[in-house]
C-alpha positions in Angstrom: 146.4 120.3 142.1 149.5 122.5 143.2 147.7 125.7 143.4 144.6 123.9 145.8 147.3 122.5 147.7 148.9 125.9 148.2 145.5 127.0 148.7 144.8 124.5 151.7 148.1 125.1 153.1 148.3 128.9 153.0 144.8 129.3 154.4 145.4 127.5 157.2 148.9 129.2 157.6 147.6 132.6 157.4 144.3 131.3 159.7 146.9 129.9 162.5 149.0 133.3 162.0 145.6 135.5 162.7 144.7 133.2 165.9 149.0 133.7 167.1 148.7 137.6 166.3 145.1 138.6 168.5 145.9 135.7 171.1 149.8 135.0 172.4 151.5 138.7 170.4 148.0 140.5 171.0 149.3 143.0 168.1 146.2 145.2 168.3 146.7 145.7 172.1 148.5 149.1 171.1 146.5 150.0 168.3 143.2 149.7 169.6 141.4 151.5 172.6 138.3 150.9 174.6 135.8 153.6 173.5 135.2 156.8 176.0 131.7 156.3 177.2 130.8 160.1 176.5 131.6 158.8 172.4 128.9 155.5 172.8 125.9 157.5 172.8 127.2 159.1 169.4 127.7 155.1 167.7 123.9 154.5 169.1 122.1 157.6 166.8 124.3 156.9 164.1 121.5 156.4 161.2 122.6 153.3 159.5 125.8 150.9 159.4 128.5 152.9 157.9 131.7 155.4 158.1 131.0 158.7 159.4 134.2 161.2 159.2 134.4 164.8 161.2 135.0 167.0 160.1 133.3 166.4 156.4 133.1 168.7 153.4 130.2 168.4 151.4 131.1 167.6 147.8 127.6 167.8 146.5 127.3 171.1 147.9 130.6 172.4 146.7 130.0 171.9 143.4 126.7 173.4 143.2 128.2 176.5 144.7 129.8 179.6 143.6 133.8 178.9 141.9 134.2 182.0 145.1 131.9 180.4 147.6 133.9 177.4 147.4 136.9 178.5 148.4 135.4 179.8 151.2 133.9 176.3 151.9 137.6 174.2 151.0 139.0 176.9 153.6 136.4 176.4 156.3 136.9 172.9 155.9 140.6 173.3 155.7 140.7 175.4 159.5 138.1 172.5 160.8 141.0 169.6 160.2 144.0 171.7 160.8 145.4 171.2 164.4 142.1 170.2 166.0 140.8 166.4 166.1 139.6 164.5 163.3 137.8 161.2 162.9 136.4 158.4 161.2 134.0 156.2 163.3 132.6 153.2 162.1 129.2 151.8 162.9 127.2 148.9 162.5 123.8 149.2 163.5 123.0 145.7 164.8 126.1 144.0 166.5 127.0 140.9 166.3 128.5 137.8 168.4 132.2 138.6 168.2 132.6 134.5 168.7 130.4 133.4 166.4 131.3 130.7 163.9 130.2 132.7 160.9 133.0 135.0 161.8 135.6 132.9 161.5 134.2 130.8 158.3 134.3 134.4 156.4 137.7 135.1 157.7 138.9 131.6 156.5 137.0 132.5 153.1 138.9 135.9 152.1 142.1 134.3 153.5 141.3 131.4 151.3 140.4 133.7 148.2 144.3 135.5 149.4 146.0 132.2 149.6 144.8 130.6 146.1 145.8 134.1 144.4 149.4 133.3 145.7 149.3 129.7 145.2 148.6 131.0 141.6 151.4 133.8 141.3 153.9 131.4 142.7 152.9 128.9 140.3 153.8 130.8 137.4 157.1 131.6 138.9 160.4 130.3 137.5 162.3 130.3 140.5 163.3 126.6 141.6 164.0 127.3 145.5 161.6 127.6 148.2 163.7 130.5 149.7 163.8 132.5 146.3 159.4 131.6 146.3 159.4 132.5 149.7 161.1 135.9 149.1 159.1 136.6 146.4 156.2 136.5 148.7 157.3 138.7 151.4 157.9 141.1 148.8 153.9 140.7 147.6 153.1 140.9 151.2 154.6 143.6 152.2 152.8 145.5 148.7 149.7 144.1 150.0 150.3 145.7 153.0 151.7 149.0 152.1 148.7 149.7 149.3 146.1 148.1 151.7 147.1 150.5 154.6 149.1 152.9 153.9 146.9 155.4 152.1 144.7 155.9 155.5 147.2 157.1 157.3 147.5 160.1 154.3 144.3 160.1 153.4 141.8 159.4 156.2 144.5 160.8 158.7 143.8 157.8 160.9 146.2 157.2 164.1 149.4 156.1 163.1 149.7 153.2 165.1 146.5 151.9 163.7 148.2 152.1 160.1 151.2 150.4 161.0 149.4 147.8 163.0 147.4 147.0 159.9 150.4 146.9 157.9 152.7 144.8 160.9 149.8 142.4 160.3 148.8 141.9 157.0 152.5 141.8 156.4 153.2 138.8 159.0 150.3 137.1 158.2 151.0 136.6 154.5 154.4 136.3 155.0 154.2 133.1 157.2 151.2 131.7 154.7 153.4 132.9 151.5 156.3 130.2 153.2 153.8 127.2 153.8 152.9 128.7 149.9 156.4 128.2 148.6 156.9 124.9 150.2 154.0 123.3 148.1 153.7 125.2 144.8 156.9 124.1 143.2 157.2 125.3 139.7 156.6 122.7 137.0 159.7 120.9 135.4 160.8 122.7 132.2 160.2 119.7 128.9 163.2 118.3 127.8 
């Protein structure tokens, strides 16, 4: 019952924070910019939904080449990525209504799963104080944010603002939710 209650209050807290971060705090405003009109045709010509990177190294071709040619292909790719624009373009060919109820339900669904997992973790803690459980929840939130968004800065060279915004949003969302979960998911009393 504690886990279900934690899931419910955690989902509600995460969902409310998401609303606040988008509507009042506007956390994403400094990380996302409108797409320049000249880029829009590239989006419209994408053959299917997916992620597209530039420049790209064809790993299958790389494997099939002779060793000396492989080195040349890698050096060519490095030259294309060093000191020049790089990018990742995410495309969904058939857009969806940004305010459709299904989008909110999908968001609430993944938040409920995350709140359930956080509730399970907190139910296993032997920490008697709310502040202690919340502090552990914040460490878990920070780990999730760093592990989930941090690699994008190194491996995909995504803009730092985007990565930092993702880390901040995940950390803040689950810090708020873990406070609510810690309040209702208390450790069981030790048997006497």
